[in-house]
N, CA, C and O atoms as CSV, one atom per row, in Angstrom:
chain,resi,resn,atom,element,x,y,z
A,1,MET,N,N,0.845,-1.160,-0.066
A,1,MET,CA,C,0.118,-0.028,0.073
A,1,MET,C,C,0.850,1.322,-0.055
A,1,MET,O,O,1.935,1.462,0.511
A,2,ASN,N,N,0.347,2.243,-0.717
A,2,ASN,CA,C,1.175,3.558,-0.740
A,2,ASN,C,C,0.511,4.445,0.256
A,2,ASN,O,O,-0.474,4.088,0.901
A,3,LEU,N,N,1.102,5.660,0.367
A,3,LEU,CA,C,0.849,6.653,1.344
A,3,LEU,C,C,-0.580,7.353,0.944
A,3,LEU,O,O,-1.385,7.775,1.774
A,4,GLU,N,N,-0.743,7.396,-0.434
A,4,GLU,CA,C,-2.024,7.960,-0.846
A,4,GLU,C,C,-3.283,7.141,-0.284
A,4,GLU,O,O,-4.211,7.647,0.347
A,5,LEU,N,N,-3.164,5.900,-0.595
A,5,LEU,CA,C,-4.231,4.936,-0.226
A,5,LEU,C,C,-4.427,4.911,1.384
A,5,LEU,O,O,-5.560,4.912,1.863
A,6,ILE,N,N,-3.430,4.890,2.078
A,6,ILE,CA,C,-3.448,4.721,3.506
A,6,ILE,C,C,-4.181,6.004,4.002
A,6,ILE,O,O,-5.134,5.881,4.772
A,7,SER,N,N,-3.765,7.231,3.581
A,7,SER,CA,C,-4.267,8.422,4.011
A,7,SER,C,C,-5.639,8.550,3.673
A,7,SER,O,O,-6.412,9.057,4.485
A,8,LEU,N,N,-6.089,8.087,2.399
A,8,LEU,CA,C,-7.530,8.175,2.001
A,8,LEU,C,C,-8.327,7.215,2.848
A,8,LEU,O,O,-9.448,7.564,3.217
A,9,PHE,N,N,-7.822,5.979,3.203
A,9,PHE,CA,C,-8.482,5.032,4.073
A,9,PHE,C,C,-8.703,5.615,5.449
A,9,PHE,O,O,-9.827,5.520,5.943
A,10,VAL,N,N,-7.753,6.194,6.093
A,10,VAL,CA,C,-7.846,6.668,7.381
A,10,VAL,C,C,-8.810,7.964,7.347
A,10,VAL,O,O,-9.628,8.136,8.251
A,11,ALA,N,N,-8.705,8.726,6.442
A,11,ALA,CA,C,-9.712,9.934,6.272
A,11,ALA,C,C,-11.176,9.518,6.044
A,11,ALA,O,O,-12.133,10.145,6.498
A,12,THR,N,N,-11.263,8.369,5.275
A,12,THR,CA,C,-12.592,7.870,5.082
A,12,THR,C,C,-13.261,7.361,6.310
A,12,THR,O,O,-14.393,7.728,6.625
A,13,MET,N,N,-12.459,6.398,7.099
A,13,MET,CA,C,-12.879,5.816,8.276
A,13,MET,C,C,-13.192,6.678,9.319
A,13,MET,O,O,-14.213,6.516,9.988
A,14,THR,N,N,-12.280,7.722,9.548
A,14,THR,CA,C,-12.628,8.617,10.606
A,14,THR,C,C,-13.849,9.613,10.248
A,14,THR,O,O,-14.669,9.892,11.124
A,15,THR,N,N,-13.947,10.110,9.028
A,15,THR,CA,C,-15.102,10.781,8.693
A,15,THR,C,C,-16.469,9.818,8.794
A,15,THR,O,O,-17.521,10.237,9.277
A,16,GLY,N,N,-16.316,8.637,8.333
A,16,GLY,CA,C,-17.437,7.737,8.491
A,16,GLY,C,C,-17.852,7.491,9.883
A,16,GLY,O,O,-19.054,7.398,10.134
A,17,LEU,N,N,-17.008,7.384,10.767
A,17,LEU,CA,C,-17.287,7.100,12.235
A,17,LEU,C,C,-17.955,8.330,12.724
A,17,LEU,O,O,-18.859,8.186,13.547
A,18,MET,N,N,-17.645,9.470,12.343
A,18,MET,CA,C,-18.377,10.691,12.736
A,18,MET,C,C,-19.725,10.834,12.214
A,18,MET,O,O,-20.653,11.229,12.920
A,19,ALA,N,N,-19.854,10.516,10.970
A,19,ALA,CA,C,-21.082,10.439,10.256
A,19,ALA,C,C,-22.134,9.414,10.949
A,19,ALA,O,O,-23.336,9.671,11.008
A,20,VAL,N,N,-21.606,8.326,11.423
A,20,VAL,CA,C,-22.363,7.429,12.123
A,20,VAL,C,C,-22.990,7.995,13.505
A,20,VAL,O,O,-24.142,7.843,13.910
A,21,ILE,N,N,-21.955,8.669,14.098
A,21,ILE,CA,C,-22.344,9.400,15.383
A,21,ILE,C,C,-23.287,10.399,15.197
A,21,ILE,O,O,-24.216,10.465,16.002
A,22,PHE,N,N,-23.209,11.277,14.179
A,22,PHE,CA,C,-24.236,12.507,13.905
A,22,PHE,C,C,-25.395,11.694,13.372
A,22,PHE,O,O,-26.479,12.155,13.730
A,23,PHE,N,N,-25.464,10.678,12.661
A,23,PHE,CA,C,-26.731,9.930,12.117
A,23,PHE,C,C,-27.459,9.340,13.345
A,23,PHE,O,O,-28.678,9.486,13.429
A,24,THR,N,N,-26.808,8.715,14.253
A,24,THR,CA,C,-27.434,8.137,15.427
A,24,THR,C,C,-27.921,9.105,16.222
A,24,THR,O,O,-29.055,8.909,16.660
A,25,TRP,N,N,-27.340,10.151,16.543
A,25,TRP,CA,C,-27.769,11.187,17.381
A,25,TRP,C,C,-29.071,11.872,16.821
A,25,TRP,O,O,-30.001,12.136,17.583
A,26,THR,N,N,-29.123,12.168,15.412
A,26,THR,CA,C,-30.111,12.791,14.797
A,26,THR,C,C,-31.363,11.900,14.774
A,26,THR,O,O,-32.449,12.425,15.020
A,27,ASN,N,N,-31.286,10.573,14.492
A,27,ASN,CA,C,-32.277,9.758,14.452
A,27,ASN,C,C,-32.764,8.963,15.602
A,27,ASN,O,O,-33.893,8.471,15.600
A,28,ALA,N,N,-31.932,8.830,16.584
A,28,ALA,CA,C,-32.202,8.060,17.879
A,28,ALA,C,C,-32.429,8.996,19.087
A,28,ALA,O,O,-33.426,8.829,19.790
A,29,VAL,N,N,-31.599,9.907,19.333
A,29,VAL,CA,C,-31.538,10.732,20.557
A,29,VAL,C,C,-32.442,11.874,20.421
A,29,VAL,O,O,-33.270,12.132,21.294
A,30,THR,N,N,-32.307,12.585,19.326
A,30,THR,CA,C,-33.070,13.801,19.278
A,30,THR,C,C,-34.653,13.546,19.340
A,30,THR,O,O,-35.324,14.218,20.124
A,31,PRO,N,N,-35.248,12.593,18.533
A,31,PRO,CA,C,-36.705,12.362,18.691
A,31,PRO,C,C,-37.072,12.009,20.099
A,31,PRO,O,O,-38.178,12.348,20.520
A,32,GLY,N,N,-36.243,11.364,20.853
A,32,GLY,CA,C,-36.679,11.000,22.314
A,32,GLY,C,C,-36.567,12.009,23.212
A,32,GLY,O,O,-37.374,12.052,24.141
A,33,ILE,N,N,-35.607,12.934,23.095
A,33,ILE,CA,C,-35.353,14.099,23.977
A,33,ILE,C,C,-36.439,15.287,23.647
A,33,ILE,O,O,-36.776,16.154,24.454
A,34,ASP,N,N,-36.902,15.158,22.344
A,34,ASP,CA,C,-37.933,16.113,21.913
A,34,ASP,C,C,-39.178,16.111,22.676
A,34,ASP,O,O,-39.908,17.102,22.712
A,35,LYS,N,N,-39.446,14.974,23.314
A,35,LYS,CA,C,-40.691,14.873,24.121
A,35,LYS,C,C,-40.560,15.291,25.443
A,35,LYS,O,O,-41.530,15.285,26.201
A,36,LEU,N,N,-39.394,15.671,25.809
A,36,LEU,CA,C,-39.261,16.036,27.259
A,36,LEU,C,C,-39.668,17.683,27.589
A,36,LEU,O,O,-39.837,18.516,26.699
A,37,THR,N,N,-39.765,17.912,28.781
A,37,THR,CA,C,-39.963,19.336,28.992
A,37,THR,C,C,-38.710,20.049,29.048
A,37,THR,O,O,-37.651,19.424,28.994
A,38,ASP,N,N,-38.743,21.297,29.150
A,38,ASP,CA,C,-37.452,22.095,28.991
A,38,ASP,C,C,-36.541,21.775,30.097
A,38,ASP,O,O,-35.344,21.759,29.812
A,39,ARG,N,N,-36.909,21.500,31.393
A,39,ARG,CA,C,-36.188,21.154,32.413
A,39,ARG,C,C,-35.555,19.804,32.321
A,39,ARG,O,O,-34.367,19.569,32.544
A,40,GLU,N,N,-36.501,18.912,31.959
A,40,GLU,CA,C,-35.996,17.446,31.773
A,40,GLU,C,C,-34.997,17.412,30.490
A,40,GLU,O,O,-34.129,16.541,30.426
A,41,TYR,N,N,-35.132,18.275,29.592
A,41,TYR,CA,C,-34.262,18.336,28.394
A,41,TYR,C,C,-32.945,18.810,28.783
A,41,TYR,O,O,-31.929,18.199,28.451
A,42,LEU,N,N,-32.924,19.865,29.468
A,42,LEU,CA,C,-31.481,20.404,30.002
A,42,LEU,C,C,-30.943,19.262,30.877
A,42,LEU,O,O,-29.765,18.961,30.679
A,43,SER,N,N,-31.554,18.645,31.724
A,43,SER,CA,C,-31.047,17.670,32.665
A,43,SER,C,C,-30.446,16.486,31.772
A,43,SER,O,O,-29.349,16.004,32.055
A,44,ALA,N,N,-31.169,16.051,30.731
A,44,ALA,CA,C,-30.935,14.856,29.966
A,44,ALA,C,C,-29.591,15.183,29.209
A,44,ALA,O,O,-28.616,14.431,29.195
A,45,LEU,N,N,-29.671,16.387,28.590
A,45,LEU,CA,C,-28.389,16.787,27.658
A,45,LEU,C,C,-27.103,16.905,28.612
A,45,LEU,O,O,-26.005,16.490,28.240
A,46,GLN,N,N,-27.280,17.414,29.689
A,46,GLN,CA,C,-26.094,17.599,30.639
A,46,GLN,C,C,-25.586,16.235,31.039
A,46,GLN,O,O,-24.379,15.994,31.041
A,47,ALA,N,N,-26.566,15.270,31.403
A,47,ALA,CA,C,-26.106,13.900,31.697
A,47,ALA,C,C,-25.447,13.299,30.647
A,47,ALA,O,O,-24.377,12.714,30.822
A,48,MET,N,N,-26.117,13.408,29.308
A,48,MET,CA,C,-25.291,12.765,28.264
A,48,MET,C,C,-23.960,13.344,27.838
A,48,MET,O,O,-23.047,12.665,27.369
A,49,ASN,N,N,-23.922,14.611,28.030
A,49,ASN,CA,C,-22.551,15.240,27.730
A,49,ASN,C,C,-21.518,14.886,28.773
A,49,ASN,O,O,-20.338,14.823,28.430
A,50,ARG,N,N,-21.876,14.649,30.028
A,50,ARG,CA,C,-20.992,14.109,31.056
A,50,ARG,C,C,-20.347,12.762,30.581
A,50,ARG,O,O,-19.157,12.479,30.722
A,51,VAL,N,N,-21.346,11.935,29.970
A,51,VAL,CA,C,-20.894,10.557,29.534
A,51,VAL,C,C,-20.103,10.610,28.244
A,51,VAL,O,O,-19.020,10.045,28.091
A,52,ILE,N,N,-20.758,11.366,27.285
A,52,ILE,CA,C,-19.982,11.360,25.876
A,52,ILE,C,C,-18.888,12.025,25.750
A,52,ILE,O,O,-18.115,11.575,24.904
A,53,LEU,N,N,-18.476,13.192,26.457
A,53,LEU,CA,C,-17.342,14.070,26.284
A,53,LEU,C,C,-16.252,13.383,27.081
A,53,LEU,O,O,-16.073,13.586,28.282
A,54,ASN,N,N,-15.502,12.515,26.298
A,54,ASN,CA,C,-14.296,11.837,26.921
A,54,ASN,C,C,-13.291,11.895,25.897
A,54,ASN,O,O,-13.515,12.367,24.782
A,55,PRO,N,N,-12.100,11.384,26.290
A,55,PRO,CA,C,-10.783,11.394,25.396
A,55,PRO,C,C,-11.197,10.603,23.988
A,55,PRO,O,O,-10.886,11.071,22.892
A,56,THR,N,N,-11.834,9.519,24.116
A,56,THR,CA,C,-12.190,8.858,22.879
A,56,THR,C,C,-13.006,9.576,21.951
A,56,THR,O,O,-12.802,9.530,20.738
A,57,PHE,N,N,-13.981,10.278,22.513
A,57,PHE,CA,C,-14.984,11.027,21.761
A,57,PHE,C,C,-14.132,12.198,21.002
A,57,PHE,O,O,-14.240,12.408,19.793
A,58,TYR,N,N,-13.320,12.888,21.821
A,58,TYR,CA,C,-12.519,14.003,21.337
A,58,TYR,C,C,-11.612,13.586,20.087
A,58,TYR,O,O,-11.491,14.289,19.084
A,59,LEU,N,N,-10.961,12.290,20.292
A,59,LEU,CA,C,-10.077,11.806,19.318
A,59,LEU,C,C,-10.915,11.594,18.098
A,59,LEU,O,O,-10.511,12.071,17.037
A,60,LEU,N,N,-12.061,10.918,18.136
A,60,LEU,CA,C,-12.889,10.753,16.911
A,60,LEU,C,C,-13.399,11.974,16.389
A,60,LEU,O,O,-13.602,12.052,15.178
A,61,PHE,N,N,-13.652,13.015,17.199
A,61,PHE,CA,C,-14.236,14.149,16.711
A,61,PHE,C,C,-13.229,14.997,15.904
A,61,PHE,O,O,-13.597,15.541,14.862
A,62,PHE,N,N,-11.993,15.116,16.354
A,62,PHE,CA,C,-10.964,15.916,15.862
A,62,PHE,C,C,-10.240,15.236,14.621
A,62,PHE,O,O,-9.746,15.913,13.720
A,63,CYS,N,N,-10.215,13.900,14.640
A,63,CYS,CA,C,-9.539,13.127,13.664
A,63,CYS,C,C,-9.868,13.438,12.298
A,63,CYS,O,O,-8.936,13.585,11.507
A,64,PRO,N,N,-11.257,13.580,11.838
A,64,PRO,CA,C,-11.454,13.965,10.576
A,64,PRO,C,C,-10.720,15.385,10.083
A,64,PRO,O,O,-10.097,15.550,9.034
A,65,GLY,N,N,-10.932,16.199,10.962
A,65,GLY,CA,C,-10.316,17.638,10.847
A,65,GLY,C,C,-8.813,17.584,10.708
A,65,GLY,O,O,-8.227,18.611,10.365
A,66,ILE,N,N,-8.185,16.552,10.926
A,66,ILE,CA,C,-6.614,16.525,10.676
A,66,ILE,C,C,-6.429,15.579,9.538
A,66,ILE,O,O,-5.618,15.862,8.655
A,67,THR,N,N,-7.185,14.377,9.491
A,67,THR,CA,C,-6.854,13.305,8.360
A,67,THR,C,C,-7.321,13.804,7.018
A,67,THR,O,O,-6.646,13.547,6.021
A,68,LEU,N,N,-8.529,14.561,6.922
A,68,LEU,CA,C,-9.004,15.016,5.606
A,68,LEU,C,C,-8.010,15.925,4.998
A,68,LEU,O,O,-7.679,15.715,3.831
A,69,PRO,N,N,-7.450,17.001,5.716
A,69,PRO,CA,C,-6.556,17.988,4.945
A,69,PRO,C,C,-5.228,17.117,4.726
A,69,PRO,O,O,-4.666,17.209,3.635
A,70,LEU,N,N,-4.741,16.336,5.645
A,70,LEU,CA,C,-3.659,15.527,5.375
A,70,LEU,C,C,-3.748,14.623,4.123
A,70,LEU,O,O,-2.800,14.547,3.342
A,71,ALA,N,N,-4.906,13.936,3.940
A,71,ALA,CA,C,-5.089,13.106,2.686
A,71,ALA,C,C,-5.156,13.903,1.507
A,71,ALA,O,O,-4.772,13.480,0.416
A,72,THR,N,N,-5.705,15.224,1.714
A,72,THR,CA,C,-5.841,16.123,0.451
A,72,THR,C,C,-4.461,16.555,0.053
A,72,THR,O,O,-4.236,16.619,-1.156
A,73,VAL,N,N,-3.404,16.892,0.984
A,73,VAL,CA,C,-2.161,17.323,0.668
A,73,VAL,C,C,-1.425,16.093,-0.066
A,73,VAL,O,O,-0.817,16.229,-1.128
A,74,VAL,N,N,-1.557,14.846,0.646
A,74,VAL,CA,C,-0.839,13.776,0.110
A,74,VAL,C,C,-1.351,13.302,-1.325
A,74,VAL,O,O,-0.590,12.837,-2.173
A,75,ASN,N,N,-2.543,13.447,-1.479
A,75,ASN,CA,C,-3.095,13.157,-2.802
A,75,ASN,C,C,-2.767,14.262,-3.791
A,75,ASN,O,O,-2.614,13.989,-4.981
A,76,TYR,N,N,-2.651,15.550,-3.314
A,76,TYR,CA,C,-2.340,16.570,-4.351
A,76,TYR,C,C,-0.921,16.297,-4.947
A,76,TYR,O,O,-0.740,16.453,-6.155
A,77,TYR,N,N,0.104,15.885,-4.107
A,77,TYR,CA,C,1.379,15.670,-4.515
A,77,TYR,C,C,1.542,14.458,-5.355
A,77,TYR,O,O,2.356,14.393,-6.276
A,78,ALA,N,N,0.655,13.399,-4.969
A,78,ALA,CA,C,0.761,12.189,-5.788
A,78,ALA,C,C,0.403,12.546,-7.356
A,78,ALA,O,O,1.149,12.186,-8.267
A,79,GLU,N,N,-0.695,13.219,-7.562
A,79,GLU,CA,C,-1.134,13.840,-8.977
A,79,GLU,C,C,-2.450,14.280,-8.710
A,79,GLU,O,O,-3.330,13.538,-8.273
A,80,PRO,N,N,-2.604,15.568,-8.987
A,80,PRO,CA,C,-3.850,16.282,-8.948
A,80,PRO,C,C,-4.905,15.554,-9.740
A,80,PRO,O,O,-4.757,15.370,-10.948
A,81,SER,N,N,-5.995,15.126,-9.064
A,81,SER,CA,C,-6.936,14.315,-9.811
A,81,SER,C,C,-8.381,14.662,-9.140
A,81,SER,O,O,-8.557,15.577,-8.337
A,82,PHE,N,N,-9.367,13.781,-9.606
A,82,PHE,CA,C,-10.641,13.891,-9.059
A,82,PHE,C,C,-10.637,13.486,-7.568
A,82,PHE,O,O,-11.406,14.068,-6.802
A,83,VAL,N,N,-9.874,12.593,-7.152
A,83,VAL,CA,C,-9.685,12.391,-5.637
A,83,VAL,C,C,-9.324,13.465,-4.880
A,83,VAL,O,O,-9.866,13.704,-3.801
A,84,PHE,N,N,-8.384,14.190,-5.387
A,84,PHE,CA,C,-7.830,15.342,-4.804
A,84,PHE,C,C,-8.984,16.305,-4.593
A,84,PHE,O,O,-9.221,16.785,-3.484
A,85,THR,N,N,-9.751,16.599,-5.756
A,85,THR,CA,C,-10.827,17.598,-5.790
A,85,THR,C,C,-11.886,17.147,-4.671
A,85,THR,O,O,-12.320,17.968,-3.863
A,86,VAL,N,N,-12.248,15.911,-4.664
A,86,VAL,CA,C,-13.234,15.459,-3.656
A,86,VAL,C,C,-12.780,15.595,-2.155
A,86,VAL,O,O,-13.544,15.909,-1.242
A,87,LEU,N,N,-11.561,15.343,-2.029
A,87,LEU,CA,C,-10.916,15.495,-0.630
A,87,LEU,C,C,-10.879,16.925,-0.344
A,87,LEU,O,O,-11.206,17.288,0.787
A,88,LEU,N,N,-10.512,17.821,-1.251
A,88,LEU,CA,C,-10.376,19.322,-0.987
A,88,LEU,C,C,-11.853,19.771,-0.533
A,88,LEU,O,O,-12.033,20.423,0.495
A,89,VAL,N,N,-12.813,19.399,-1.322
A,89,VAL,CA,C,-14.243,19.822,-1.070
A,89,VAL,C,C,-14.630,19.371,0.341
A,89,VAL,O,O,-15.193,20.118,1.141
A,90,ALA,N,N,-14.297,18.115,0.593
A,90,ALA,CA,C,-14.737,17.472,1.794
A,90,ALA,C,C,-13.972,18.212,3.049
A,90,ALA,O,O,-14.541,18.429,4.119
A,91,SER,N,N,-12.721,18.541,2.797
A,91,SER,CA,C,-11.975,19.167,3.876
A,91,SER,C,C,-12.486,20.516,4.155
A,91,SER,O,O,-12.433,20.882,5.329
A,92,VAL,N,N,-12.964,21.303,3.295
A,92,VAL,CA,C,-13.440,22.675,3.345
A,92,VAL,C,C,-14.859,22.512,4.011
A,92,VAL,O,O,-15.216,23.301,4.886
A,93,ILE,N,N,-15.593,21.570,3.623
A,93,ILE,CA,C,-17.075,21.475,4.201
A,93,ILE,C,C,-16.924,21.078,5.617
A,93,ILE,O,O,-17.605,21.648,6.469
A,94,TYR,N,N,-16.080,20.138,5.942
A,94,TYR,CA,C,-15.941,19.558,7.309
A,94,TYR,C,C,-15.466,20.603,8.230
A,94,TYR,O,O,-15.282,20.341,9.419
């Protein structure tokens, strides 16, 4: 395997993991807490934040912000192509 493929794989996996977290939050957690009163909502979110915000989450959350630009640079120097363009757009959007 070469560096371009490894960087693309890592960027894809870390971005995919965050997409799963965002999808799960949107489709499982949000509809459930939407039915709570304001006080219960605040209490539930604070309790979830205490559990969710840990070193593993921070690593997963910030990895795409590092791996996407890194993969973009690596793929630019390999040969500017469609892959580079897609990575550049993904890096800017993320």
